[in-house]
C-alpha positions as a LaTeX table, in Angstrom:
\begin{tabular}{lrrr}
\hline
Residue & $x$ (\AA) & $y$ (\AA) & $z$ (\AA) \\
\hline
Unk1 & $-29.75$ & $-16.62$ & $-49.13$ \\
Unk2 & $-28.47$ & $-15.84$ & $-52.46$ \\
Unk3 & $-24.77$ & $-17.04$ & $-52.27$ \\
Unk4 & $-23.05$ & $-18.62$ & $-55.45$ \\
Unk5 & $-22.58$ & $-22.12$ & $-54.87$ \\
Unk6 & $-20.14$ & $-24.46$ & $-56.92$ \\
Unk7 & $-20.31$ & $-28.26$ & $-57.13$ \\
Unk8 & $-16.93$ & $-29.99$ & $-56.72$ \\
Unk9 & $-16.50$ & $-33.79$ & $-57.03$ \\
Unk10 & $-15.09$ & $-35.26$ & $-53.88$ \\
Unk11 & $-14.56$ & $-38.66$ & $-52.71$ \\
Unk12 & $-15.97$ & $-40.12$ & $-49.53$ \\
Unk13 & $-12.44$ & $-40.10$ & $-47.86$ \\
Unk14 & $-12.22$ & $-36.17$ & $-49.01$ \\
Unk15 & $-15.39$ & $-35.47$ & $-47.43$ \\
Unk16 & $-14.33$ & $-37.32$ & $-43.97$ \\
Unk17 & $-11.04$ & $-35.47$ & $-43.83$ \\
Unk18 & $-12.89$ & $-32.26$ & $-44.35$ \\
Unk19 & $-15.40$ & $-33.05$ & $-41.59$ \\
Unk20 & $-12.57$ & $-33.96$ & $-39.37$ \\
Unk21 & $-10.79$ & $-30.86$ & $-39.95$ \\
Unk22 & $-13.90$ & $-28.61$ & $-39.26$ \\
Unk23 & $-14.57$ & $-30.63$ & $-36.20$ \\
Unk24 & $-10.99$ & $-29.60$ & $-35.07$ \\
Unk25 & $-11.65$ & $-26.03$ & $-36.04$ \\
Unk26 & $-15.03$ & $-25.86$ & $-34.06$ \\
Unk27 & $-13.24$ & $-26.93$ & $-30.91$ \\
Unk28 & $-10.56$ & $-24.31$ & $-31.54$ \\
Unk29 & $-13.15$ & $-21.62$ & $-31.99$ \\
Unk30 & $-15.43$ & $-23.03$ & $-28.96$ \\
Unk31 & $-12.43$ & $-22.33$ & $-26.67$ \\
Unk32 & $-11.61$ & $-19.05$ & $-28.09$ \\
Unk33 & $-15.06$ & $-17.83$ & $-27.95$ \\
Unk34 & $-15.35$ & $-19.02$ & $-24.15$ \\
Unk35 & $-12.23$ & $-16.96$ & $-23.52$ \\
Unk36 & $-14.29$ & $-14.01$ & $-24.58$ \\
Unk37 & $-13.40$ & $-13.55$ & $-28.29$ \\
Unk38 & $-16.45$ & $-12.09$ & $-30.16$ \\
Unk39 & $-15.00$ & $-12.56$ & $-33.53$ \\
Unk40 & $-14.38$ & $-16.11$ & $-32.59$ \\
Unk41 & $-17.93$ & $-16.44$ & $-31.53$ \\
Unk42 & $-19.17$ & $-15.11$ & $-35.03$ \\
Unk43 & $-16.88$ & $-17.44$ & $-36.90$ \\
Unk44 & $-18.09$ & $-20.43$ & $-34.77$ \\
Unk45 & $-21.70$ & $-19.92$ & $-35.67$ \\
Unk46 & $-20.54$ & $-19.54$ & $-39.25$ \\
Unk47 & $-18.79$ & $-22.70$ & $-39.01$ \\
Unk48 & $-21.84$ & $-24.47$ & $-37.42$ \\
Unk49 & $-23.95$ & $-23.62$ & $-40.28$ \\
Unk50 & $-21.63$ & $-24.74$ & $-42.80$ \\
Unk51 & $-21.35$ & $-28.10$ & $-41.00$ \\
Unk52 & $-25.18$ & $-28.38$ & $-40.82$ \\
Unk53 & $-25.20$ & $-27.91$ & $-44.84$ \\
Unk54 & $-22.54$ & $-30.50$ & $-45.42$ \\
Unk55 & $-24.34$ & $-33.02$ & $-43.69$ \\
Unk56 & $-27.66$ & $-32.29$ & $-45.35$ \\
Unk57 & $-25.88$ & $-32.86$ & $-48.71$ \\
Unk58 & $-23.67$ & $-35.88$ & $-48.00$ \\
Unk59 & $-25.79$ & $-39.01$ & $-48.73$ \\
Unk60 & $-26.01$ & $-41.47$ & $-45.96$ \\
Unk61 & $-24.55$ & $-44.94$ & $-46.72$ \\
Unk62 & $-27.01$ & $-47.76$ & $-47.36$ \\
Unk63 & $-25.69$ & $-51.59$ & $-46.86$ \\
Unk64 & $-26.79$ & $-52.40$ & $-50.14$ \\
Unk65 & $-25.58$ & $-49.52$ & $-52.02$ \\
Unk66 & $-28.90$ & $-47.99$ & $-53.15$ \\
Unk67 & $-30.44$ & $-44.70$ & $-52.34$ \\
Unk68 & $-33.68$ & $-43.73$ & $-50.53$ \\
Unk69 & $-36.56$ & $-42.27$ & $-52.32$ \\
Unk70 & $-35.89$ & $-39.06$ & $-50.47$ \\
Unk71 & $-32.20$ & $-38.90$ & $-51.78$ \\
Unk72 & $-33.24$ & $-39.49$ & $-55.15$ \\
Unk73 & $-35.91$ & $-36.52$ & $-54.97$ \\
Unk74 & $-33.44$ & $-34.22$ & $-53.31$ \\
Unk75 & $-31.09$ & $-34.58$ & $-56.19$ \\
Unk76 & $-33.77$ & $-34.21$ & $-58.93$ \\
Unk77 & $-35.11$ & $-31.14$ & $-57.40$ \\
Unk78 & $-32.15$ & $-29.18$ & $-55.46$ \\
\hline
\end{tabular}
């Protein structure tokens, strides 16, 4: 996968809003694909892949505000 990637600064609230909008879009595409839309199925699969990538890149909150070693390593090497 050689897609160009870009870094953007988003707040936690921004990410939550984007995730909610993507979940809504996922529901719409799911209904459309069940109705026989081949294009909707393709877009649904693309959307699910995007949502998985976003979840992997979104840090999990910690109660004490610190990061785990795996999160620190991910930031250093990816």
